[in-house]
C-alpha positions in Angstrom: 48.7 97.6 50.5 50.2 100.4 48.4 54.0 100.6 48.4 55.4 104.0 47.7 58.3 103.5 45.2 59.8 106.9 45.9 60.2 106.0 49.6 61.1 102.3 49.0 64.3 101.3 50.9 66.3 99.0 48.7 68.8 98.5 51.6 66.1 96.6 53.4 64.5 94.9 50.5 65.5 94.4 46.9 63.4 95.5 43.9 63.4 91.8 42.9 61.6 90.9 46.2 59.2 93.8 45.7 58.5 92.7 42.1 58.0 89.1 43.3 55.4 90.2 45.9 53.7 92.3 43.3 53.5 89.5 40.8 52.4 86.9 43.3 49.7 89.3 44.5 48.4 89.7 41.0 48.4 85.9 40.5 46.4 85.4 43.8 43.7 87.9 43.1 40.9 86.5 41.1 37.4 87.7 40.3 34.7 87.2 37.7 33.1 89.4 35.2 29.8 88.9 36.9 31.2 90.0 40.2 32.8 93.0 38.6 29.6 94.0 36.9 27.8 93.8 40.2 30.3 96.2 41.7 29.8 98.6 38.7 26.1 98.5 39.4 26.7 99.5 43.0 28.7 102.4 41.7 26.0 103.5 39.4 23.3 103.2 42.1 25.3 104.9 44.8 26.7 107.7 42.6 24.5 110.5 43.8 25.5 109.7 47.4 29.3 109.4 46.7 29.9 113.0 45.6 32.2 112.4 42.6 32.8 115.2 40.2 30.9 113.5 37.3 27.3 113.0 36.5 25.3 109.8 36.1 25.1 110.5 32.4 28.9 111.0 32.1 29.4 107.7 34.0 27.0 105.9 31.8 28.7 107.1 28.7 32.1 106.1 30.1 30.8 102.6 31.1 29.3 102.1 27.7 32.7 102.8 26.0 34.4 100.7 28.7 32.1 97.7 28.0 32.6 98.1 24.2 36.4 98.0 24.7 36.1 94.7 26.7 36.6 96.2 30.2 40.4 96.8 29.8 42.6 97.6 32.8 42.4 101.3 33.6 45.1 103.7 34.6 45.4 107.1 36.1 44.3 110.0 33.8 47.0 112.2 32.3 45.7 115.0 34.5 46.1 112.9 37.6 49.6 111.8 36.6 50.8 115.3 36.0 49.3 116.6 39.3 50.4 113.7 41.6 53.1 111.8 39.8 52.0 108.5 41.3 54.7 105.9 41.8 53.6 102.8 43.7 52.8 99.1 43.5 49.9 97.4 45.1 50.6 94.1 46.9 48.6 91.8 49.2 49.7 92.3 52.8 50.2 88.6 53.0 52.8 88.8 50.2 54.6 91.8 51.7 56.7 89.8 54.1 59.7 92.0 53.5 57.9 94.9 55.1 57.8 93.1 58.4 61.6 92.9 58.7 63.0 94.7 61.7 66.3 96.4 62.1 67.2 93.9 64.9 
């Protein structure tokens, strides 16, 4: 789940607890290069149907550079950051126990 940092209530949960859930979520998520490459192949094959704003050629060029760089973690583009100012953390729902707290 995506936790909006701008709306995060530190009165109900500390940033340390949020960070702990974030780190534990990252440690629990595992995959393989083979599985990742299969997902990329689905993206390539389904691209015409998905309606993204880039062509198959542009995607192919991007993926070639991405592979050559060793498949590093990606981030939002500068254009996206300027337009939307994203501020969130992604955590597994099972690790977000602090969100289930009630006011009593």
